[in-house]
N, C-alpha and C positions, 0 to 999 in steps of 0.2 A: 530462698534466694538471698544469701547473705544476710539473713535477719531482717529483710525489709519489712516495714509496717506501712500501709497504706494511710496517708493522711485523711483526715475526715473533717468536711466543711459541713456548715448547715445553710441550706439555701433559703434566703430571706422570702422568696417568691412562693415556695410550697412547705416549707417547715420541715423538709426531710433531710436527714443526715445521709451523706453520701460520700463514698471512698473516692478520693482523687489521687491518681498514682501516675498520671500521664508522664509528668515531668519531675515528680516528687523524688526528693533525695532518699537513696535507700542506704541504710547505715550498714557498715561492714567493716572487717579488719583486714581486707585483701591488700596486697602491695599498692594497687592502683588507688585504693581510697587513702593510702597513708602518703602517696606520691604528692610533691608539692602542686598546690592549686595552679600556681603559674606555669608549671611545667605542662599540666593537662589542659590549661587554656591555649597555651601555644601549639600544644598538639592538635587541639581542635581547629585552630586557624590553620594548621599545616594540611590537615585532612581535607578541608574545606576547599582550599586553595589546589591542592593536587587534583581532587575528584573535578573541578571545573576546567583546569588548565591542559591536564594530560589526559586525553580521551583514546580510546577505552582504557588503557592500563592505569590510569590515575584512579578511575572509579573502582577498579579491581583491587588495586593496593589499599585504596582508603577503605573499602569495605571489609577487607581481610584484616586489617590493623582494627578497625573497630570491632569485629567479631570476635579477634582474638582477645582484645582488651576486656570485652565483656565476658568472656570465658573466664579469665583470670580473676575478673570482679565478682564471679559467681551470680551473673546476670544472665537469665535467659534471652535467647535470640530474639524470641517472639515478642518480648517486652519492648524490645527497639523499634519495632514496626507498628505498634499498637498506636491507633490514632493518627495513622500516615495517609488515610484516605484522601485527605484535602491535597496532601503534597503529591501523591500519585495522579489526582486529577490534574493538577498543575502541570506535571511533567509530560501527561498525555497530551494536554492542550498544548503545550510548548512544541512537542514534536509534530502534530497535527498541524499546527499554524505555520510551521516554518518548512513543511514538506511540499507546498504546492506554491506555485507563482499565480498572481492575480491575472495578468493579462500578457498572454494568453494563460487560462487556467491548465497547468501541466506539473507533472510530478518533478521535483528539484531534489536531486540526491545529496547535494552539498548542504542544502537546507534542512534535510532530514537528519544528516549526521550532525550539524550544529544544534538541531533541536534535541537530538538524543544525547548529546554531550551535556546540554544545559539541564535536561531533566534528570538524567542519572546523578548530576552534580547536586541538584536538589534532594535526592533520596539520600545520598551520602552525607550532605551537611545534617539533614534531618536526624538520621540515626547517630551521627557522630555528636550532634547537640544533646540528643537524649542521654547518651551515655554519659556525656560530660554532667549534666544535671543529676544524674543518677549517683554520681560517686563524688559530687563536690557541692558544696553550700557557698552561696555568696559572701557569707561572712568568713568563711575561710579565705575565699580570693581575695576579699577586701584587706583582711589581716596580713595577707602575703604580700600584696602591692604596697602596704603602708611601711612594710620594711624596707622598701627600695630607698636609698638614701639621697632623695631629691624631694624637696619641698611640694613641687608641684603635682608629684604622684599622689599625695593625700586627696587632693581634690579629683584627680583622674580616677583615682580607684573608687572613690563614691560614685562618680557619673557612670564608669563602666558596669559597676556592680548592680547599680539602680537600673541601667539599661538592660543588662542580661537578665535581672531578675523579673522584668515585666514579660518575658518571653514563656516562662513556665506558668506564670499569673495568668496570662492570657488564655492559655490551654486549660487551665483549671477552671477558669471562669466559664469558658465555652463548654467544658464537659458539664459543670454544674447546671448551666443553663438548658444543655440539651437534655440531660436526666429530668429536670423539671418540666421541659416540654413534654417529654415522653410520658411523665407521670400524669399529665393532664390530658392524655391520649391524643397527642399532636400528630398530625399526619406527616408522614416521611415524604421525600422528595425535595423539590426546590421551594415548596411552600416553608418548608422548616427553616431554610436559609433566611427568608424575609422575615420570619419570627424571631429567630435566635440572634441573628447578627445584630440589631438594634438593641437587643437586651444585654449582650456581651458588651457592646461599645459603651452602653450606660454604665455597666459594672466596671470597665475598665477606667472610665473617667472619674467615678466615685473613688476607685483605688488610687488613682494618681493624685487626686485632691488629698486624700488622707495622707499619702506619703508627703505630699508638699508641705502639709500642716505639721506633721511630725517633724520634718527636717526643719522647719522655721522654729518650732518650739525648742529644738536642741541647738539652735544657732547654727546650722550648717549651712 
């Protein structure tokens, strides 16, 4: 898969080494890897916007673009859907919640179509974001933004890359916590959410504090 190597983290809770590849950068020498990070970021915004605004052809076009780009980047299509159960659940929930009116309780065709448009937009955004992080690092994007000849862009590039960087970090923390939970013979189902969610929140807060301290030390 383009020479991809899964990153490895050590879970503080269970002491196990675990591969984390959900949003990890996958090194490669494809034309998409060498493409300008800014162009790829603008492409992600375009794919997301089209998938939400133009239904259903916007979703079809966005999915086709993402799948085609993944093919040229030597990334398996299945990798784009790995870890998407949460997004699929939100999509189904959005469709279901908008398909019925409350009083009286009856089927709402317009609501169903609106929910379907929103749900498919979520899915297209998810796979588009995964592809973006597979072929782009945040340091590459920041370096590209720093070249823009406007002083304010230096601060903007730092804020943007930090914000985007927390997305893959969240999923990595979630995957690490979930694997640690399974290693301790945890039960599946909603009980897992009540156990894993607080742990991931704690890990993300610790990560944010570490990032803030590092930035303060560097005078950013």
